[in-house]
TIVO-2410 file (N, C-alpha, C; in nm, 3 decimals):
# residues 178
REC num residu      c1      c2      c3 atome chaine
REC   1      M  16.434  12.589   9.385     N      A
REC   1      M  16.303  12.587   9.461    CA      A
REC   1      M  16.185  12.640   9.480     C      A
REC   2      I  16.233  12.816   9.450     N      A
REC   2      I  16.138  12.890   9.458    CA      A
REC   2      I  16.027  12.890   9.369     C      A
REC   3      V  16.070  12.861   9.225     N      A
REC   3      V  16.019  12.847   9.134    CA      A
REC   3      V  15.915  12.723   9.114     C      A
REC   4      K  15.966  12.611   9.199     N      A
REC   4      K  15.884  12.496   9.231    CA      A
REC   4      K  15.802  12.506   9.318     C      A
REC   5      M  15.789  12.600   9.438     N      A
REC   5      M  15.692  12.640   9.545    CA      A
REC   5      M  15.579  12.704   9.450     C      A
REC   6      I  15.657  12.839   9.355     N      A
REC   6      I  15.535  12.893   9.301    CA      A
REC   6      I  15.428  12.824   9.212     C      A
REC   7      L  15.510  12.734   9.135     N      A
REC   7      L  15.410  12.639   9.041    CA      A
REC   7      L  15.325  12.576   9.105     C      A
REC   8      I  15.376  12.513   9.253     N      A
REC   8      I  15.293  12.412   9.318    CA      A
REC   8      I  15.182  12.512   9.381     C      A
REC   9      L  15.210  12.656   9.412     N      A
REC   9      L  15.096  12.705   9.465    CA      A
REC   9      L  15.005  12.776   9.344     C      A
REC  10      L  15.071  12.803   9.216     N      A
REC  10      L  14.998  12.831   9.118    CA      A
REC  10      L  14.896  12.715   9.049     C      A
REC  11      A  14.952  12.600   9.099     N      A
REC  11      A  14.870  12.485   9.054    CA      A
REC  11      A  14.740  12.446   9.159     C      A
REC  12      T  14.794  12.463   9.273     N      A
REC  12      T  14.667  12.474   9.378    CA      A
REC  12      T  14.539  12.554   9.367     C      A
REC  13      V  14.569  12.675   9.327     N      A
REC  13      V  14.471  12.810   9.312    CA      A
REC  13      V  14.424  12.745   9.172     C      A
REC  14      M  14.476  12.725   9.082     N      A
REC  14      M  14.412  12.683   8.923    CA      A
REC  14      M  14.328  12.538   8.964     C      A
REC  15      L  14.339  12.445   9.048     N      A
REC  15      L  14.286  12.342   9.046    CA      A
REC  15      L  14.179  12.344   9.153     C      A
REC  16      S  14.152  12.442   9.224     N      A
REC  16      S  14.049  12.455   9.344    CA      A
REC  16      S  13.965  12.594   9.326     C      A
REC  17      G  13.830  12.587   9.369     N      A
REC  17      G  13.766  12.704   9.359    CA      A
REC  17      G  13.749  12.782   9.505     C      A
REC  18      C  13.758  12.906   9.487     N      A
REC  18      C  13.760  12.994   9.595    CA      A
REC  18      C  13.653  12.938   9.728     C      A
REC  19      A  13.536  12.912   9.666     N      A
REC  19      A  13.433  12.859   9.732    CA      A
REC  19      A  13.433  12.731   9.815     C      A
REC  20      S  13.494  12.653   9.721     N      A
REC  20      S  13.533  12.504   9.783    CA      A
REC  20      S  13.631  12.507   9.890     C      A
REC  21      I  13.719  12.579   9.878     N      A
REC  21      I  13.804  12.590   9.955    CA      A
REC  21      I  13.775  12.674  10.115     C      A
REC  22      V  13.709  12.779  10.102     N      A
REC  22      V  13.680  12.851  10.221    CA      A
REC  22      V  13.528  12.792  10.273     C      A
REC  23      A  13.418  12.758  10.201     N      A
REC  23      A  13.297  12.716  10.227    CA      A
REC  23      A  13.273  12.592  10.271     C      A
REC  24      G  13.315  12.525  10.139     N      A
REC  24      G  13.279  12.355  10.128    CA      A
REC  24      G  13.088  12.360  10.079     C      A
REC  25      S  13.069  12.254  10.079     N      A
REC  25      S  12.931  12.203  10.002    CA      A
REC  25      S  12.805  12.207  10.087     C      A
REC  26      H  12.852  12.202  10.210     N      A
REC  26      H  12.729  12.168  10.314    CA      A
REC  26      H  12.742  12.330  10.400     C      A
REC  27      R  12.606  12.336  10.453     N      A
REC  27      R  12.616  12.458  10.518    CA      A
REC  27      R  12.526  12.425  10.613     C      A
REC  28      E  12.564  12.503  10.796     N      A
REC  28      E  12.468  12.444  10.895    CA      A
REC  28      E  12.379  12.522  10.900     C      A
REC  29      I  12.250  12.452  10.949     N      A
REC  29      I  12.128  12.521  10.963    CA      A
REC  29      I  12.082  12.508  11.131     C      A
REC  30      S  12.069  12.620  11.200     N      A
REC  30      S  12.009  12.591  11.319    CA      A
REC  30      S  11.845  12.602  11.316     C      A
REC  31      I  11.789  12.521  11.411     N      A
REC  31      I  11.658  12.525  11.398    CA      A
REC  31      I  11.607  12.503  11.569     C      A
REC  32      R  11.545  12.620  11.596     N      A
REC  32      R  11.481  12.633  11.726    CA      A
REC  32      R  11.333  12.668  11.692     C      A
REC  33      S  11.256  12.598  11.818     N      A
REC  33      S  11.135  12.638  11.819    CA      A
REC  33      S  11.090  12.679  11.982     C      A
REC  34      T  10.967  12.732  11.983     N      A
REC  34      T  10.927  12.762  12.072    CA      A
REC  34      T  10.742  12.722  12.085     C      A
REC  35      P  10.703  12.613  12.152     N      A
REC  35      P  10.776  12.530  12.239    CA      A
REC  35      P  10.891  12.438  12.169     C      A
REC  36      S  10.942  12.421  12.244     N      A
REC  36      S  11.098  12.326  12.219    CA      A
REC  36      S  11.026  12.171  12.218     C      A
REC  37      D  11.117  12.112  12.147     N      A
REC  37      D  11.063  11.960  12.133    CA      A
REC  37      D  10.942  11.927  12.031     C      A
REC  38      A  10.994  11.987  11.938     N      A
REC  38      A  10.898  12.000  11.820    CA      A
REC  38      A  10.967  11.919  11.732     C      A
REC  39      V  10.910  11.828  11.657     N      A
REC  39      V  10.955  11.718  11.551    CA      A
REC  39      V  10.954  11.836  11.429     C      A
REC  40      V  11.086  11.793  11.365     N      A
REC  40      V  11.152  11.882  11.248    CA      A
REC  40      V  11.175  11.759  11.126     C      A
REC  41      S  11.111  11.768  11.028     N      A
REC  41      S  11.150  11.714  10.898    CA      A
REC  41      S  11.180  11.812  10.789     C      A
REC  42      I  11.292  11.774  10.719     N      A
REC  42      I  11.353  11.845  10.665    CA      A
REC  42      I  11.373  11.779  10.484     C      A
REC  43      Q  11.278  11.836  10.379     N      A
REC  43      Q  11.273  11.754  10.260    CA      A
REC  43      Q  11.334  11.842  10.141     C      A
REC  44      E  11.402  11.768  10.085     N      A
REC  44      E  11.460  11.855   9.983    CA      A
REC  44      E  11.341  11.886   9.854     C      A
REC  45      R  11.323  12.023   9.809     N      A
REC  45      R  11.218  12.061   9.751    CA      A
REC  45      R  11.185  11.999   9.613     C      A
REC  46      E  11.322  11.975   9.524     N      A
REC  46      E  11.289  11.903   9.403    CA      A
REC  46      E  11.264  11.769   9.402     C      A
REC  47      S  11.339  11.672   9.479     N      A
REC  47      S  11.311  11.539   9.469    CA      A
REC  47      S  11.179  11.505   9.592     C      A
REC  48      K  11.161  11.587   9.663     N      A
REC  48      K  11.055  11.572   9.742    CA      A
REC  48      K  11.098  11.464   9.889     C      A
REC  49      Q  11.252  11.417   9.853     N      A
REC  49      Q  11.311  11.342   9.963    CA      A
REC  49      Q  11.327  11.362  10.086     C      A
REC  50      I  11.296  11.317  10.216     N      A
REC  50      I  11.320  11.378  10.312    CA      A
REC  50      I  11.472  11.338  10.352     C      A
REC  51      V  11.540  11.439  10.393     N      A
REC  51      V  11.676  11.428  10.439    CA      A
REC  51      V  11.722  11.450  10.562     C      A
REC  52      H  11.640  11.499  10.638     N      A
REC  52      H  11.682  11.513  10.807    CA      A
REC  52      H  11.537  11.472  10.867     C      A
REC  53      K  11.540  11.413  10.982     N      A
REC  53      K  11.419  11.411  11.080    CA      A
REC  53      K  11.502  11.457  11.251     C      A
REC  54      G  11.429  11.491  11.308     N      A
REC  54      G  11.488  11.541  11.430    CA      A
REC  54      G  11.378  11.612  11.514     C      A
REC  55      Q  11.448  11.652  11.636     N      A
REC  55      Q  11.385  11.759  11.740    CA      A
REC  55      Q  11.436  11.871  11.761     C      A
REC  56      T  11.383  11.967  11.777     N      A
REC  56      T  11.436  12.113  11.817    CA      A
REC  56      T  11.469  12.100  11.956     C      A
REC  57      P  11.556  12.195  11.963     N      A
REC  57      P  11.675  12.247  11.882    CA      A
REC  57      P  11.783  12.147  11.811     C      A
REC  58      L  11.803  12.166  11.701     N      A
REC  58      L  11.901  12.123  11.630    CA      A
REC  58      L  11.981  12.193  11.566     C      A
REC  59      I  12.117  12.127  11.509     N      A
REC  59      I  12.196  12.214  11.405    CA      A
REC  59      I  12.211  12.104  11.320     C      A
REC  60      V  12.168  12.116  11.199     N      A
REC  60      V  12.187  12.027  11.071    CA      A
REC  60      V  12.260  12.060  10.950     C      A
REC  61      P  12.368  11.981  10.934     N      A
REC  61      P  12.449  12.047  10.768    CA      A
REC  61      P  12.359  11.981  10.650     C      A
REC  62      L  12.332  12.101  10.597     N      A
REC  62      L  12.262  12.050  10.462    CA      A
REC  62      L  12.360  12.066  10.321     C      A
REC  63      S  12.317  11.998  10.225     N      A
REC  63      S  12.406  12.022  10.104    CA      A
REC  63      S  12.379  12.117  10.030     C      A
REC  64      T  12.432  12.193   9.964     N      A
REC  64      T  12.420  12.299   9.846    CA      A
REC  64      T  12.388  12.245   9.715     C      A
REC  65      K  12.468  12.109   9.693     N      A
REC  65      K  12.495  12.055   9.534    CA      A
REC  65      K  12.332  12.011   9.517     C      A
REC  66      G  12.306  12.046   9.416     N      A
REC  66      G  12.196  11.997   9.323    CA      A
REC  66      G  12.222  11.966   9.201     C      A
REC  67      G  12.366  11.990   9.149     N      A
REC  67      G  12.413  11.952   9.012    CA      A
REC  67      G  12.497  12.053   8.932     C      A
REC  68      Y  12.537  12.040   8.839     N      A
REC  68      Y  12.633  12.143   8.778    CA      A
REC  68      Y  12.564  12.247   8.776     C      A
REC  69      F  12.636  12.360   8.813     N      A
REC  69      F  12.562  12.518   8.823    CA      A
REC  69      F  12.430  12.494   8.882     C      A
REC  70      K  12.402  12.412   8.978     N      A
REC  70      K  12.267  12.410   9.048    CA      A
REC  70      K  12.280  12.388   9.175     C      A
REC  71      S  12.147  12.434   9.213     N      A
REC  71      S  12.177  12.445   9.361    CA      A
REC  71      S  12.015  12.365   9.444     C      A
REC  72      K  12.051  12.337   9.556     N      A
REC  72      K  11.942  12.272   9.625    CA      A
REC  72      K  11.841  12.382   9.719     C      A
REC  73      Q  11.723  12.337   9.741     N      A
REC  73      Q  11.645  12.406   9.818    CA      A
REC  73      Q  11.574  12.296   9.913     C      A
REC  74      Y  11.517  12.348  10.014     N      A
REC  74      Y  11.438  12.262  10.116    CA      A
REC  74      Y  11.336  12.338  10.171     C      A
REC  75      D  11.259  12.229  10.227     N      A
REC  75      D  11.129  12.294  10.316    CA      A
REC  75      D  11.143  12.210  10.440     C      A
REC  76      V  11.130  12.291  10.562     N      A
REC  76      V  11.153  12.268  10.673    CA      A
REC  76      V  11.005  12.241  10.731     C      A
REC  77      T  10.966  12.166  10.775     N      A
REC  77      T  10.811  12.137  10.861    CA      A
REC  77      T  10.841  12.102  11.028     C      A
REC  78      I  10.785  12.184  11.116     N      A
REC  78      I  10.805  12.194  11.241    CA      A
REC  78      I  10.677  12.175  11.254     C      A
REC  79      S  10.666  12.067  11.361     N      A
REC  79      S  10.515  12.037  11.420    CA      A
REC  79      S  10.552  11.995  11.570     C      A
REC  80      K  10.436  12.014  11.609     N      A
REC  80      K  10.403  11.966  11.773    CA      A
REC  80      K  10.272  11.939  11.792     C      A
REC  81      E  10.222  11.818  11.860     N      A
REC  81      E  10.108  11.801  11.898    CA      A
REC  81      E  10.038  11.930  11.987     C      A
REC  82      G   9.904  11.962  11.941     N      A
REC  82      G   9.840  12.043  11.998    CA      A
REC  82      G   9.886  12.199  11.928     C      A
REC  83      Y   9.967  12.214  11.819     N      A
REC  83      Y  10.016  12.349  11.799    CA      A
REC  83      Y   9.989  12.323  11.612     C      A
REC  84      A   9.984  12.433  11.563     N      A
REC  84      A   9.971  12.448  11.403    CA      A
REC  84      A  10.125  12.433  11.360     C      A
REC  85      T  10.127  12.333  11.242     N      A
REC  85      T  10.230  12.277  11.193    CA      A
REC  85      T  10.300  12.417  11.100     C      A
REC  86      K  10.422  12.443  11.130     N      A
REC  86      K  10.513  12.567  11.066    CA      A
REC  86      K  10.581  12.481  10.936     C      A
REC  87      T  10.591  12.564  10.810     N      A
REC  87      T  10.668  12.508  10.705    CA      A
REC  87      T  10.745  12.645  10.633     C      A
REC  88      I  10.879  12.623  10.720     N      A
REC  88      I  10.979  12.729  10.620    CA      A
REC  88      I  11.052  12.696  10.518     C      A
REC  89      N  11.081  12.784  10.415     N      A
REC  89      N  11.156  12.748  10.305    CA      A
REC  89      N  11.280  12.792  10.332     C      A
REC  90      I  11.400  12.713  10.283     N      A
REC  90      I  11.537  12.719  10.262    CA      A
REC  90      I  11.587  12.729  10.130     C      A
REC  91      D  11.599  12.869  10.052     N      A
REC  91      D  11.663  12.861   9.960    CA      A
REC  91      D  11.790  12.895   9.937     C      A
REC  92      S  11.829  12.910   9.824     N      A
REC  92      S  11.991  12.926   9.783    CA      A
REC  92      S  12.009  13.050   9.734     C      A
REC  93      F  12.145  13.103   9.717     N      A
REC  93      F  12.171  13.197   9.668    CA      A
REC  93      F  12.319  13.219   9.610     C      A
REC  94      L  12.394  13.284   9.543     N      A
REC  94      L  12.513  13.264   9.513    CA      A
REC  94      L  12.612  13.315   9.617     C      A
REC  95      S  12.701  13.214   9.669     N      A
REC  95      S  12.781  13.255   9.770    CA      A
REC  95      S  12.915  13.397   9.742     C      A
REC  96      G  12.903  13.461   9.849     N      A
REC  96      G  13.008  13.565   9.833    CA      A
REC  96      G  13.131  13.508   9.782     C      A
REC  97      W  13.177  13.392   9.833     N      A
REC  97      W  13.310  13.346   9.806    CA      A
REC  97      W  13.352  13.273   9.651     C      A
REC  98      Y  13.212  13.262   9.592     N      A
REC  98      Y  13.252  13.238   9.461    CA      A
REC  98      Y  13.307  13.350   9.401     C      A
REC  99      A  13.276  13.489   9.421     N      A
REC  99      A  13.365  13.588   9.358    CA      A
REC  99      A  13.464  13.605   9.357     C      A
REC 100      G  13.548  13.504   9.456     N      A
REC 100      G  13.715  13.478   9.446    CA      A
REC 100      G  13.748  13.451   9.331     C      A
REC 101      N  13.696  13.341   9.281     N      A
REC 101      N  13.708  13.295   9.150    CA      A
REC 101      N  13.716  13.416   9.018     C      A
REC 102      I  13.603  13.499   9.048     N      A
REC 102      I  13.626  13.598   8.931    CA      A
REC 102      I  13.734  13.695   8.955     C      A
REC 103      I  13.769  13.716   9.045     N      A
REC 103      I  13.904  13.811   9.098    CA      A
REC 103      I  14.028  13.759   9.052     C      A
REC 104      L  14.013  13.627   9.052     N      A
REC 104      L  14.131  13.565   9.031    CA      A
REC 104      L  14.129  13.484   8.903     C      A
REC 105      W  14.022  13.559   8.807     N      A
REC 105      W  14.004  13.498   8.695    CA      A
REC 105      W  14.109  13.413   8.602     C      A
REC 106      P  14.229  13.479   8.568     N      A
REC 106      P  14.321  13.405   8.469    CA      A
REC 106      P  14.362  13.286   8.582     C      A
REC 107      V  14.382  13.297   8.657     N      A
REC 107      V  14.427  13.174   8.767    CA      A
REC 107      V  14.353  13.058   8.806     C      A
REC 108      A  14.217  13.123   8.832     N      A
REC 108      A  14.101  13.024   8.913    CA      A
REC 108      A  14.001  12.989   8.786     C      A
REC 109      V  14.018  12.956   8.657     N      A
REC 109      V  13.930  12.913   8.539    CA      A
REC 109      V  13.864  12.789   8.593     C      A
REC 110      I  13.958  12.705   8.627     N      A
REC 110      I  13.929  12.566   8.681    CA      A
REC 110      I  13.827  12.576   8.813     C      A
REC 111      G  13.874  12.619   8.904     N      A
REC 111      G  13.794  12.680   9.018    CA      A
REC 111      G  13.650  12.680   8.980     C      A
REC 112      G  13.639  12.786   8.912     N      A
REC 112      G  13.520  12.883   8.871    CA      A
REC 112      G  13.419  12.810   8.816     C      A
REC 113      L  13.467  12.723   8.713     N      A
REC 113      L  13.376  12.686   8.584    CA      A
REC 113      L  13.365  12.523   8.608     C      A
REC 114      I  13.448  12.430   8.708     N      A
REC 114      I  13.430  12.316   8.735    CA      A
REC 114      I  13.430  12.280   8.850     C      A
REC 115      I  13.507  12.330   8.953     N      A
REC 115      I  13.507  12.258   9.062    CA      A
REC 115      I  13.411  12.306   9.167     C      A
REC 116      D  13.406  12.445   9.176     N      A
REC 116      D  13.294  12.509   9.256    CA      A
REC 116      D  13.135  12.478   9.199     C      A
REC 117      P  13.113  12.465   9.093     N      A
REC 117      P  12.978  12.427   9.036    CA      A
REC 117      P  12.946  12.307   9.047     C      A
REC 118      L  13.048  12.202   9.022     N      A
REC 118      L  13.013  12.078   9.047    CA      A
REC 118      L  13.010  12.021   9.234     C      A
REC 119      T  13.098  12.075   9.295     N      A
REC 119      T  13.060  12.042   9.443    CA      A
REC 119      T  12.946  12.141   9.504     C      A
REC 120      G  12.881  12.243   9.426     N      A
REC 120      G  12.774  12.308   9.489    CA      A
REC 120      G  12.847  12.433   9.589     C      A
REC 121      A  12.989  12.419   9.609     N      A
REC 121      A  13.020  12.533   9.721    CA      A
REC 121      A  12.982  12.665   9.632     C      A
REC 122      M  12.965  12.690   9.544     N      A
REC 122      M  12.943  12.828   9.472    CA      A
REC 122      M  12.792  12.874   9.548     C      A
REC 123      W  12.729  12.813   9.630     N      A
REC 123      W  12.587  12.837   9.646    CA      A
REC 123      W  12.602  12.850   9.823     C      A
REC 124      S  12.530  12.924   9.909     N      A
REC 124      S  12.483  12.931  10.038    CA      A
REC 124      S  12.338  12.920  10.014     C      A
REC 125      L  12.278  12.878  10.171     N      A
REC 125      L  12.152  12.857  10.233    CA      A
REC 125      L  12.104  12.967  10.303     C      A
REC 126      T  11.966  13.004  10.266     N      A
REC 126      T  11.930  13.118  10.378    CA      A
REC 126      T  11.752  13.070  10.407     C      A
REC 127      P  11.708  13.066  10.523     N      A
REC 127      P  11.792  13.153  10.651    CA      A
REC 127      P  11.881  13.070  10.724     C      A
REC 128      K  12.001  13.102  10.783     N      A
REC 128      K  12.087  13.001  10.849    CA      A
REC 128      K  12.009  12.978  10.990     C      A
REC 129      N  11.958  13.080  11.022     N      A
REC 129      N  11.900  13.001  11.153    CA      A
REC 129      N  11.731  13.014  11.155     C      A
REC 130      I  11.656  12.940  11.207     N      A
REC 130      I  11.513  12.936  11.170    CA      A
REC 130      I  11.489  12.954  11.375     C      A
REC 131      D  11.405  13.003  11.389     N      A
REC 131      D  11.344  13.042  11.511    CA      A
REC 131      D  11.172  13.039  11.525     C      A
REC 132      A  11.135  12.924  11.515     N      A
REC 132      A  10.986  12.875  11.486    CA      A
REC 132      A  10.903  12.922  11.608     C      A
REC 133      I  10.788  13.001  11.613     N      A
REC 133      I  10.708  13.010  11.743    CA      A
REC 133      I  10.581  12.949  11.689     C      A
REC 134      L  10.550  12.847  11.735     N      A
REC 134      L  10.453  12.757  11.715    CA      A
REC 134      L  10.289  12.779  11.754     C      A
REC 135      E  10.179  12.818  11.735     N      A
REC 135      E  10.074  12.843  11.784    CA      A
REC 135      E   9.956  12.748  11.784     C      A
REC 136      T   9.867  12.756  11.914     N      A
REC 136      T   9.762  12.696  11.926    CA      A
REC 136      T   9.677  12.701  11.827     C      A
REC 137      P   9.569  12.647  11.786     N      A
REC 137      P   9.483  12.664  11.695    CA      A
REC 137      P   9.389  12.803  11.743     C      A
REC 138      D   9.388  12.831  11.854     N      A
REC 138      D   9.341  12.947  11.903    CA      A
REC 138      D   9.420  13.083  11.886     C      A
REC 139      Q   9.550  13.056  11.935     N      A
REC 139      Q   9.618  13.163  11.889    CA      A
REC 139      Q   9.621  13.206  11.725     C      A
REC 140      F   9.646  13.096  11.644     N      A
REC 140      F   9.643  13.126  11.527    CA      A
REC 140      F   9.513  13.181  11.472     C      A
REC 141      K   9.417  13.151  11.499     N      A
REC 141      K   9.287  13.222  11.441    CA      A
REC 141      K   9.265  13.372  11.509     C      A
REC 142      D   9.322  13.374  11.648     N      A
REC 142      D   9.331  13.520  11.672    CA      A
REC 142      D   9.425  13.625  11.609     C      A
REC 143      R   9.553  13.549  11.587     N      A
REC 143      R   9.646  13.662  11.476    CA      A
REC 143      R   9.575  13.651  11.362     C      A
REC 144      E   9.517  13.579  11.293     N      A
REC 144      E   9.469  13.585  11.145    CA      A
REC 144      E   9.366  13.690  11.214     C      A
REC 145      L   9.251  13.693  11.280     N      A
REC 145      L   9.172  13.804  11.293    CA      A
REC 145      L   9.230  13.946  11.308     C      A
REC 146      R   9.365  13.960  11.390     N      A
REC 146      R   9.396  14.096  11.402    CA      A
REC 146      R   9.452  14.137  11.260     C      A
REC 147      E   9.552  14.046  11.185     N      A
REC 147      E   9.615  14.060  11.082    CA      A
REC 147      E   9.480  14.109  10.988     C      A
REC 148      Q   9.384  14.057  10.974     N      A
REC 148      Q   9.285  14.094  10.872    CA      A
REC 148      Q   9.207  14.228  10.930     C      A
REC 149      K   9.170  14.242  11.042     N      A
REC 149      K   9.152  14.407  11.086    CA      A
REC 149      K   9.222  14.498  11.054     C      A
REC 150      E   9.356  14.479  11.052     N      A
REC 150      E   9.484  14.559  11.063    CA      A
REC 150      E   9.490  14.589  10.923     C      A
REC 151      T   9.460  14.513  10.818     N      A
REC 151      T   9.454  14.535  10.684    CA      A
REC 151      T   9.351  14.608  10.659     C      A
REC 152      E   9.204  14.592  10.697     N      A
REC 152      E   9.111  14.648  10.653    CA      A
REC 152      E   9.101  14.794  10.715     C      A
REC 153      L   9.158  14.835  10.855     N      A
REC 153      L   9.179  14.958  10.877    CA      A
REC 153      L   9.301  15.023  10.810     C      A
REC 154      K   9.371  14.967  10.757     N      A
REC 154      K   9.477  15.031  10.655    CA      A
REC 154      K   9.422  15.060  10.522     C      A
REC 155      K   9.351  15.014  10.475     N      A
REC 155      K   9.272  15.032  10.366    CA      A
REC 155      K   9.189  15.135  10.362     C      A
REC 156      E   9.128  15.128  10.485     N      A
REC 156      E   9.033  15.263  10.528    CA      A
REC 156      E   9.071  15.394  10.539     C      A
REC 157      R   9.190  15.408  10.606     N      A
REC 157      R   9.309  15.519  10.625    CA      A
REC 157      R   9.341  15.558  10.476     C      A
REC 158      E   9.375  15.454  10.405     N      A
REC 158      E   9.432  15.519  10.261    CA      A
REC 158      E   9.305  15.586  10.201     C      A
REC 159      K   9.198  15.507  10.213     N      A
REC 159      K   9.086  15.581  10.119    CA      A
REC 159      K   9.041  15.712  10.190     C      A
REC 160      T   9.035  15.742  10.328     N      A
REC 160      T   9.007  15.833  10.386    CA      A
REC 160      T   9.147  15.987  10.352     C      A
REC 161      D   9.264  15.943  10.345     N      A
REC 161      D   9.351  16.019  10.299    CA      A
REC 161      D   9.327  16.079  10.156     C      A
REC 162      T   9.300  15.992  10.065     N      A
REC 162      T   9.270  16.015   9.899    CA      A
REC 162      T   9.132  16.134   9.912     C      A
REC 163      E   9.060  16.104   9.995     N      A
REC 163      E   8.950  16.177   9.988    CA      A
REC 163      E   8.933  16.324  10.080     C      A
REC 164      Q   9.067  16.369  10.137     N      A
REC 164      Q   9.032  16.474  10.204    CA      A
REC 164      Q   9.007  16.608  10.125     C      A
REC 165      P   8.901  16.675  10.224     N      A
REC 165      P   8.856  16.803  10.138    CA      A
REC 165      P   8.966  16.924  10.140     C      A
REC 166      G   8.961  17.023  10.078     N      A
REC 166      G   9.012  17.136  10.082    CA      A
REC 166      G   9.198  17.104  10.053     C      A
REC 167      Q   9.220  16.999   9.957     N      A
REC 167      Q   9.320  16.970   9.889    CA      A
REC 167      Q   9.343  17.064   9.773     C      A
REC 168      G   9.348  17.168   9.743     N      A
REC 168      G   9.366  17.265   9.632    CA      A
REC 168      G   9.462  17.207   9.526     C      A
REC 169      T   9.429  17.259   9.394     N      A
REC 169      T   9.513  17.214   9.303    CA      A
REC 169      T   9.594  17.326   9.288     C      A
REC 170      F   9.732  17.313   9.260     N      A
REC 170      F   9.830  17.406   9.212    CA      A
REC 170      F   9.859  17.423   9.068     C      A
REC 171      T   9.817  17.535   9.039     N      A
REC 171      T   9.790  17.588   8.891    CA      A
REC 171      T   9.886  17.671   8.826     C      A
REC 172      G   9.992  17.690   8.927     N      A
REC 172      G  10.120  17.748   8.869    CA      A
REC 172      G  10.154  17.881   8.939     C      A
REC 173      W  10.268  17.951   8.942     N      A
REC 173      W  10.292  18.076   8.964    CA      A
REC 173      W  10.266  18.181   8.877     C      A
REC 174      G  10.229  18.278   8.959     N      A
REC 174      G  10.154  18.376   8.859    CA      A
REC 174      G  10.025  18.351   8.788     C      A
REC 175      S   9.944  18.235   8.831     N      A
REC 175      S   9.822  18.232   8.780    CA      A
REC 175      S   9.672  18.356   8.821     C      A
REC 176      D   9.711  18.395   8.937     N      A
REC 176      D   9.627  18.487   8.992    CA      A
REC 176      D   9.636  18.623   8.956     C      A
REC 177      K   9.609  18.673   8.820     N      A
REC 177      K   9.646  18.802   8.802    CA      A
REC 177      K   9.534  18.861   8.837     C      A
REC 178      K   9.583  18.987   8.885     N      A
REC 178      K   9.514  19.083   8.928    CA      A
REC 178      K   9.441  19.218   8.836     C      A
***
C-alpha cells in the first residue's frame, strides 16, 4: 500500500511541471488609469491580434503560452478623449517556479522539458500592475519641455565639472625633491 502511494506520488511529480502546478498558464494583469474610465486595448505583440478590450479599472488574465519554449508579449493601449494615448509593453520572463523542475531534475524531467514549455507556465509577465496617468496635450508638451530643460542643465553641469580649474595632476609620492 505504501509502495503504491509512493509510486502514484512519483508519477504525479514526473508527469507535471512545477510551474504548471503552482502558477498555471495565465497571469492576471491589473490596469488602472488617471482619469478612470479610459479605453483599454490589449494586443498580442507577434500576431497583432486584439485579445481584450475594456475600460479602466480592470483585471485581465493574459496567456503566457506562445508555443513550445516560447512566451507571449503584449502591448496595452490606454486612451481617453482629450488625453494623449499611452502604450505600455508587457514582456515575459522565466518564472521562478520553473526552477522547481531543475531542483527536482531527475524526477521532473517530463514537467521541465515538456509540460511547462507546452503550457506556457514556465513564463511570467511584467508589469503585473499598470497605473497609467493620462495627460492632456498641454500637460504632455509642458512635461516634454521640462524634461528637455533638465537634460540640457545636466549636460551643462557635466561640462562645467570637467572644466574645473585648479584640478592638479598627481605625479606620485616623492616627486618634489629638494
